[in-house]
ZAKE-661632 format. One line per 5 residues: number of its first residue (from 1); their letters; for each residue x, y, z negated of N, C-alpha, C. Coordinates in steps of 0.02 Angstrom, whole numbers, plus 50000, padded with zeros to 5 digits. Layout:
NUM	a	X/Y/Z/X/Y/Z/X/Y/Z ~ ...
***
This chain:
1	msdtr	47778/49391/47995/47769/49463/47999/47836/49499/47991 ~ 47877/49473/47945/47942/49503/47934/47986/49496/47995 ~ 47977/49440/48032/48016/49430/48093/47996/49482/48145 ~ 47931/49498/48149/47908/49548/48196/47936/49616/48180 ~ 47938/49634/48116/47966/49698/48096/48040/49702/48113
6	qvrkt	48075/49646/48105/48146/49645/48120/48158/49654/48195 ~ 48115/49623/48236/48121/49630/48309/48108/49703/48328 ~ 48056/49734/48299/48041/49804/48314/48100/49849/48294 ~ 48130/49834/48237/48187/49874/48213/48246/49868/48262 ~ 48257/49807/48287/48311/49797/48335/48299/49834/48400
11	vkqlq	48236/49833/48423/48218/49869/48484/48231/49943/48476 ~ 48211/49971/48418/48221/50042/48406/48296/50059/48404 ~ 48336/50014/48375/48407/50026/48372/48438/50028/48443 ~ 48414/49982/48485/48439/49980/48553/48418/50042/48593 ~ 48360/50069/48575/48334/50127/48611/48361/50194/48586
16	miktw	48402/50192/48533/48430/50254/48506/48474/50290/48558 ~ 48513/50249/48596/48553/50277/48650/48515/50264/48715 ~ 48499/50317/48750/48459/50311/48810/48500/50282/48868 ~ 48465/50245/48910/48498/50215/48967/48527/50268/49013 ~ 48493/50324/49022/48518/50376/49067/48582/50407/49040
21	qlaia	48590/50407/48973/48652/50433/48945/48711/50386/48961 ~ 48697/50321/48956/48749/50273/48974/48764/50276/49048 ~ 48713/50288/49089/48724/50293/49161/48768/50353/49178 ~ 48758/50409/49144/48800/50468/49156/48872/50453/49136 ~ 48880/50420/49079/48948/50401/49057/48981/50355/49108
26	lflfv	48942/50307/49135/48969/50262/49186/48990/50300/49248 ~ 48950/50348/49269/48967/50389/49327/49033/50426/49316 ~ 49042/50453/49257/49104/50489/49241/49164/50443/49244 ~ 49156/50382/49218/49212/50334/49219/49228/50313/49291 ~ 49176/50303/49331/49187/50286/49401/49224/50342/49437
31	flvas	49207/50404/49422/49242/50461/49451/49316/50461/49430 ~ 49328/50446/49366/49397/50443/49342/49436/50387/49377 ~ 49404/50329/49386/49437/50274/49420/49457/50294/49490 ~ 49410/50325/49527/49424/50346/49596/49481/50397/49598 ~ 49481/50443/49550/49532/50496/49548/49601/50466/49534
36	flrln	49605/50422/49485/49670/50392/49468/49696/50347/49523 ~ 49651/50310/49556/49672/50268/49612/49699/50310/49669 ~ 49667/50366/49681/49691/50411/49734/49760/50439/49716 ~ 49770/50456/49653/49836/50481/49631/49889/50427/49640 ~ 49870/50364/49626/49918/50309/49637/49938/50305/49710
41	nvgmi	49889/50313/49755/49904/50309/49826/49947/50368/49848 ~ 49933/50427/49821/49974/50486/49837/50046/50476/49814 ~ 50054/50447/49754/50121/50433/49730/50159/50385/49775 ~ 50124/50335/49801/50156/50289/49848/50178/50325/49911 ~ 50133/50367/49939/50149/50403/50000/50210/50448/49991
46	qrrea	50214/50481/49934/50271/50525/49920/50336/50485/49919 ~ 50335/50427/49888/50395/50385/49884/50413/50355/49952 ~ 50362/50339/49991/50376/50313/50058/50406/50367/50102 ~ 50382/50429/50095/50412/50484/50132/50484/50496/50111 ~ 50498/50484/50047/50567/50490/50023/50612/50438/50056
51	vfaad	50584/50378/50069/50622/50327/50104/50638/50351/50175 ~ 50589/50380/50209/50599/50404/50277/50651/50460/50278 ~ 50648/50504/50227/50697/50558/50223/50768/50531/50214 ~ 50774/50481/50171/50840/50449/50161/50863/50414/50224 ~ 50816/50385/50260/50833/50351/50323/50862/50401/50373
56	rtgdp	50835/50461/50373/50860/50512/50420/50931/50535/50402 ~ 50946/50534/50337/51013/50556/50317/51066/50504/50334 ~ 51047/50441/50334/51094/50388/50351/51137/50365/50293 ~ 51122/50387/50232/51161/50366/50173/51134/50299/50149 ~ 51172/50244/50156/51148/50178/50137/51128/50173/50063
61	neira	51168/50203/50019/51152/50200/49948/51086/50236/49932 ~ 51075/50293/49964/51014/50330/49953/50954/50292/49981 ~ 50963/50261/50038/50908/50221/50068/50889/50164/50022 ~ 50939/50128/49996/50925/50072/49950/50890/50096/49887 ~ 50913/50153/49861/50883/50179/49799/50810/50198/49809
66	riydl	50795/50231/49866/50727/50252/49880/50681/50192/49893 ~ 50707/50141/49927/50667/50081/49940/50652/50046/49874 ~ 50702/50042/49830/50691/50010/49765/50639/50049/49724 ~ 50643/50115/49727/50595/50157/49691/50524/50145/49717 ~ 50517/50141/49783/50451/50128/49813/50426/50059/49795
71	qryaa	50469/50009/49799/50449/49940/49782/50426/49935/49710 ~ 50463/49966/49664/50446/49964/49593/50380/49999/49580 ~ 50369/50056/49614/50306/50093/49604/50247/50052/49630 ~ 50253/50025/49690/50198/49986/49720/50181/49925/49677 ~ 50232/49894/49647/50220/49834/49608/50188/49848/49541
76	shmna	50186/49910/49519/50160/49927/49453/50099/49973/49455 ~ 50071/49985/49514/50013/50029/49519/49962/50000/49567 ~ 49899/50003/49547/49844/49983/49591/49839/50032/49650 ~ 49811/50007/49705/49799/50049/49764/49862/50084/49788 ~ 49917/50047/49789/49981/50076/49811/50015/50032/49863
81	dtgdf	49975/49994/49901/50003/49955/49956/50037/50002/50006 ~ 50096/49984/50028/50133/50028/50074/50114/50017/50147 ~ 50088/49957/50163/50079/49940/50233/50147/49930/50265 ~ 50149/49911/50328/50212/49900/50363/50245/49967/50378 ~ 50309/49972/50362/50348/50032/50382/50418/50010/50401
86	ylqeq	50451/50050/50441/50515/50032/50470/50568/50086/50457 ~ 50629/50063/50451/50686/50109/50449/50708/50122/50521 ~ 50669/50163/50555/50680/50175/50626/50747/50207/50640 ~ 50766/50255/50599/50830/50290/50610/50889/50244/50599 ~ 50885/50201/50548/50939/50154/50536/50945/50104/50593
91	ysrds	50888/50082/50618/50888/50037/50675/50920/50070/50736 ~ 50904/50133/50747/50933/50170/50803/51008/50176/50796 ~ 51031/50191/50735/51103/50198/50724/51139/50132/50735 ~ 51112/50078/50710/51143/50013/50718/51142/49990/50791 ~ 51088/50005/50826/51084/49987/50896/51135/50025/50937
96	kaaid	51142/50089/50923/51192/50130/50958/51262/50105/50945 ~ 51274/50084/50882/51340/50059/50865/51355/49995/50904 ~ 51304/49952/50913/51313/49890/50951/51328/49905/51024 ~ 51292/49954/51052/51303/49973/51122/51372/50004/51131 ~ 51392/50047/51085/51458/50079/51089/51514/50027/51085
101	aasra	51503/49977/51041/51554/49924/51034/51561/49885/51099 ~ 51503/49871/51131/51507/49835/51195/51538/49878/51249 ~ 51525/49943/51246/51553/49988/51297/51629/49992/51291 ~ 51654/49989/51231/51727/49994/51220/51764/49931/51242 ~ 51726/49876/51253/51758/49812/51268/51792/49814/51337
106	ssasa	51764/49851/51384/51795/49855/51451/51770/49917/51486 ~ 51809/49939/51535/51789/49998/51573/51727/49984/51615 ~ 51721/49922/51640/51662/49903/51680/51600/49906/51638 ~ 51605/49882/51577/51548/49883/51531/51528/49955/51515 ~ 51578/49998/51505/51563/50068/51489/51526/50101/51547
111	tinae	51547/50086/51608/51514/50116/51667/51442/50093/51673 ~ 51431/50027/51665/51364/50000/51672/51319/50024/51616 ~ 51346/50028/51555/51306/50053/51498/51287/50126/51509 ~ 51333/50164/51537/51318/50234/51550/51263/50241/51602 ~ 51265/50198/51652/51212/50198/51703/51144/50181/51672
116	aeavc	51144/50131/51627/51081/50111/51594/51055/50167/51550 ~ 51100/50201/51516/51079/50257/51474/51050/50314/51517 ~ 51080/50325/51574/51056/50378/51618/50985/50364/51643 ~ 50969/50300/51650/50901/50281/51672/50851/50286/51614 ~ 50871/50263/51556/50823/50255/51500/50815/50317/51456
121	hpqfh	50867/50354/51447/50863/50412/51402/50810/50463/51424 ~ 50804/50478/51488/50751/50526/51507/50680/50500/51494 ~ 50673/50434/51489/50606/50405/51480/50586/50397/51407 ~ 50636/50385/51364/50621/50370/51294/50663/50412/51247 ~ 50635/50428/51189/50669/50470/51140/50711/50427/51093
126	gyssa	50775/50443/51087/50817/50408/51039/50826/50334/51056 ~ 50847/50296/51005/50859/50225/51014/50800/50186/50987 ~ 50742/50199/51014/50681/50164/50993/50679/50094/51022 ~ 50630/50055/51001/50622/49987/51027/50610/49989/51102 ~ 50569/50038/51125/50555/50044/51196/50619/50061/51235
131	ymqcf	50659/50105/51206/50722/50123/51240/50768/50062/51245 ~ 50773/50023/51190/50817/49965/51190/50794/49914/51241 ~ 50728/49906/51248/50703/49859/51297/50720/49881/51368 ~ 50713/49946/51379/50732/49974/51445/50807/49963/51457 ~ 50848/49975/51407/50920/49968/51413/50939/49896/51431
136	mnela	50908/49848/51396/50924/49778/51409/50901/49757/51478 ~ 50844/49785/51500/50820/49770/51567/50869/49795/51620 ~ 50898/49854/51609/50947/49880/51656/51011/49838/51658 ~ 51032/49815/51599/51092/49772/51597/51080/49706/51632 ~ 51017/49681/51627/51001/49617/51657/51004/49619/51734
141	khpas	51004/49679/51762/51007/49685/51835/51076/49668/51862 ~ 51126/49668/51818/51194/49654/51839/51208/49579/51831 ~ 51242/49548/51878/51255/49476/51874/51301/49459/51816 ~ 51294/49398/51792/51335/49375/51735/51409/49373/51754 ~ 51424/49366/51819/51493/49362/51842/51530/49428/51837
146	sglpe	51493/49481/51820/51526/49547/51816/51572/49553/51755 ~ 51569/49503/51711/51613/49503/51653/51593/49551/51597 ~ 51530/49568/51595/51506/49614/51543/51503/49578/51476 ~ 51528/49609/51423/51519/49579/51357/51446/49583/51336 ~ 51423/49534/51300/51353/49531/51279/51340/49584/51225
151	vslpn	51285/49620/51235/51265/49670/51185/51219/49635/51134 ~ 51241/49630/51073/51202/49597/51021/51166/49650/50979 ~ 51101/49659/50993/51062/49710/50958/51037/49683/50892 ~ 51029/49727/50843/51003/49704/50778/50931/49680/50782 ~ 50912/49635/50737/50844/49609/50735/50798/49661/50705
156	ptlyk	50746/49683/50741/50702/49736/50715/50665/49715/50651 ~ 50653/49651/50641/50616/49629/50581/50656/49642/50517 ~ 50722/49648/50524/50763/49662/50465/50755/49734/50440 ~ 50723/49775/50480/50713/49846/50463/50640/49859/50444 ~ 50601/49806/50438/50530/49812/50422/50519/49796/50348
161	ynfss	50477/49835/50315/50461/49826/50244/50385/49830/50234 ~ 50363/49796/50182/50292/49798/50163/50287/49777/50090 ~ 50266/49823/50046/50260/49809/49975/50186/49811/49955 ~ 50165/49759/49919/50095/49754/49898/50088/49776/49825 ~ 50029/49801/49809/50014/49822/49740/49970/49770/49707
166	plwsp	49969/49767/49640/49928/49718/49605/49854/49736/49607 ~ 49811/49687/49595/49739/49699/49592/49721/49742/49531 ~ 49761/49735/49477/49750/49775/49417/49817/49792/49387 ~ 49823/49853/49362/49885/49874/49330/49869/49913/49266 ~ 49912/49907/49216/49899/49942/49152/49917/50015/49154
171	dfggw	49887/50053/49199/49898/50125/49203/49831/50159/49192 ~ 49828/50224/49204/49766/50261/49194/49709/50233/49237 ~ 49725/50217/49300/49675/50190/49343/49650/50122/49320 ~ 49696/50080/49298/49676/50013/49275/49633/50015/49212 ~ 49653/50055/49163/49614/50058/49100/49548/50093/49111
176	slvla	49546/50142/49155/49482/50174/49171/49434/50123/49203 ~ 49462/50080/49245/49421/50028/49276/49394/49980/49224 ~ 49436/49962/49176/49414/49917/49122/49357/49948/49083 ~ 49363/50012/49066/49311/50046/49029/49246/50052/49069 ~ 49253/50065/49134/49193/50071/49177/49157/50004/49181
181	vtlli	49195/49950/49191/49164/49883/49194/49132/49865/49128 ~ 49167/49881/49073/49140/49866/49007/49074/49904/48995 ~ 49073/49966/49014/49012/50006/49006/48955/49979/49049 ~ 48971/49958/49109/48920/49928/49153/48891/49865/49121 ~ 48934/49824/49091/48910/49763/49058/48866/49781/48999
186	vivlr	48886/49833/48961/48845/49855/48904/48775/49877/48927 ~ 48773/49914/48982/48708/49937/49008/48664/49878/49028 ~ 48694/49831/49063/48655/49772/49086/48631/49732/49026 ~ 48675/49720/48977/48656/49681/48918/48603/49718/48877 ~ 48609/49784/48873/48560/49823/48836/48492/49818/48868
191	lagii	48488/49826/48933/48424/49821/48967/48395/49750/48961 ~ 48438/49700/48968/48415/49631/48961/48391/49618/48890 ~ 48427/49646/48840/48406/49636/48770/48339/49668/48754 ~ 48329/49729/48779/48265/49764/48768/48207/49725/48800 ~ 48218/49703/48861/48165/49665/48896/48150/49600/48858
196	flrll	48202/49566/48836/48192/49503/48800/48154/49514/48734 ~ 48173/49566/48697/48140/49579/48633/48068/49600/48642 ~ 48053/49638/48694/47984/49658/48707/47942/49598/48726 ~ 47969/49554/48765/47933/49492/48782/47921/49450/48719 ~ 47971/49451/48675/47964/49413/48612/47909/49443/48569
201	lkrry	47905/49511/48566/47852/49543/48528/47783/49526/48556 ~ 47776/49527/48621/47712/49510/48652/47692/49438/48635 ~ 47740/49395/48635/47726/49325/48619/47704/49318/48547 ~ 47735/49357/48501/47716/49355/48430/47645/49379/48421 ~ 47627/49433/48458/47560/49460/48452/47508/49410/48475
206	rea	47524/49374/48530/47476/49325/48555/47467/49267/48506 ~ 47522/49249/48475/47518/49193/48426/47481/49214/48363 ~ 47486/49281/48346/47450/49305/48287/47375/49309/48300
***
C-alpha cells in the first residue's frame, strides 16, 4: 500500500509542470535557435562581402586580412558555410598582367594581342574566365611559327575559396540548441514516466 502511495505521489510531482508549458518553452527555444543561426549566417555574408570589397581595391594585405577574418568566423560559428567564392578582380588583374607581359615581349605579340582584345572585349566584361577563353582562342588562330611568346594565365582554382562551419559551436546558437534538445528530452522522459507510473498503478490495483 505504501508503494502505491509513493507511486501516486511521484505521478502528482510529475504533473505539477504541465506538458503544454514545457511545449511553449520548447517553442521559444527553437525560435531562439533559428534566430541565432540566421544571425550567424548574416555575419558570414557581411564578412564575405568585405572580402569582395577588398578584392576590388586590389590591396593584397587587406584581401588576406579579410579572408582570414572570414575563415576564422566560419570556423567558429554554426550555419556559416561560405560556399564557393572567387577573387574575380584579383584573377582579372593577374590575367591582364600576364597578357601585358606577353605583349611587351615583341611587337608582333603586341599586335596580335591587340587584335584578340578587339574581338573579345566587346563580347565580355573585364578579364573574366569567358573573356580569357575567347582571348586564348584568338591567339590559337595564329601559327606557332609566328614567334609569339606563350601567354601563361593564372590557375583559376588558386582564386577559389570555400570555408565550412562546424556542426556545433559554443555560441548563442549552439547553447540555445543544447537547451532546446535538453528540454525536448525532458518532455519525452516526462511523458514516458507518467505513462509508466500509471500502468504500474493499474497493475497494483489488479493485484490488490
